[in-house]
C-alpha positions as MATLAB code, in Angstrom:
seq = 'XXXXXXXXXXXXXXXXXXXXXXXXXXXXXXXXXXXXXXXXXXXXXXXXXXXXXXXXXXXXXXXXXXXXXXXXXXXX';
ca = [
      15.751  -12.370   -6.384;
      17.723   -9.180   -5.833;
      17.045   -8.160   -9.435;
      13.368   -8.353   -8.754;
      13.572   -6.007   -5.769;
      15.678   -3.626   -7.897;
      13.001   -3.753  -10.615;
      10.345   -3.066   -7.954;
      12.265   -0.106   -6.613;
      12.911    1.283  -10.076;
       9.191    1.022  -10.962;
       8.198    2.776   -7.691;
      10.613    5.640   -8.427;
       8.868    6.496  -11.753;
       6.792    9.658  -10.997;
       3.619    8.564  -12.816;
       3.746    5.161  -11.206;
       4.512    6.525   -7.793;
       1.618    9.090   -7.936;
      -0.808    6.418   -9.008;
       0.350    3.953   -6.328;
       0.109    6.629   -3.637;
      -3.475    7.585   -4.625;
      -4.500    3.909   -4.612;
      -2.825    3.286   -1.233;
      -4.485    6.335    0.358;
      -7.995    5.459   -0.848;
      -7.828    1.731   -0.227;
      -5.759    2.108    2.999;
      -8.276    4.613    4.409;
     -11.262    2.369    3.494;
      -9.564   -0.695    5.036;
      -8.689    1.194    8.167;
     -12.216    2.543    8.567;
     -13.811   -0.941    7.998;
     -11.341   -2.976   10.022;
     -10.154   -0.621   12.762;
     -13.110    1.767   13.356;
     -13.793    0.501   16.885;
     -10.103    0.567   17.902;
      -9.594    4.106   16.603;
     -12.848    5.762   17.664;
     -13.874    3.517   20.450;
     -12.409    2.914   23.922;
     -10.458   -0.185   22.942;
      -6.739    0.167   23.253;
      -4.482   -2.041   21.092;
      -0.753   -1.849   20.907;
      -0.642   -3.433   17.474;
      -2.979   -0.895   15.891;
      -0.238    1.210   14.421;
       1.223   -1.792   12.615;
      -2.149   -2.834   11.190;
      -3.014    0.685   10.064;
       0.389    1.080    8.493;
      -0.048   -2.238    6.690;
      -3.412   -1.054    5.341;
      -1.472    1.611    3.416;
       1.720   -0.237    2.515;
       0.078   -3.343    1.063;
      -2.074   -1.546   -1.506;
       0.950    0.518   -2.521;
       2.984   -2.616   -3.080;
       0.238   -4.402   -4.889;
      -0.475   -1.502   -7.231;
       3.228   -1.172   -7.914;
       3.414   -4.918   -8.791;
       0.541   -4.441  -11.141;
       2.344   -1.509  -12.826;
       5.441   -3.633  -13.109;
       3.484   -6.483  -14.772;
       1.733   -4.232  -17.180;
       5.057   -2.655  -18.159;
       6.722   -6.000  -18.927;
       4.006   -7.174  -21.424;
       4.828   -6.719  -25.061;
];
C-alpha cells in the first residue's frame, strides 16, 4: 500500500500533471462550493464545519484527477 502512495505522490509532482490537476480542482471545487455552500457563505447561516467542506471541494477533485493521470500513465 505504501508503494501506491509513493506512486500517487510521484505523479502529483510531475509539473504537467500537477498543473492539470490544479486547474481541474479550482474549476470543479469552485463550482461545487457555489452549488453546495452558497447559503452558508453568502447567507447569514454560520457553520463551523464549512471550512472543512470547502477544503474537501478542492482536495477531492485534485486527488481524483491525479488518480486518472496515474491510470492513464500505466496503460500500455
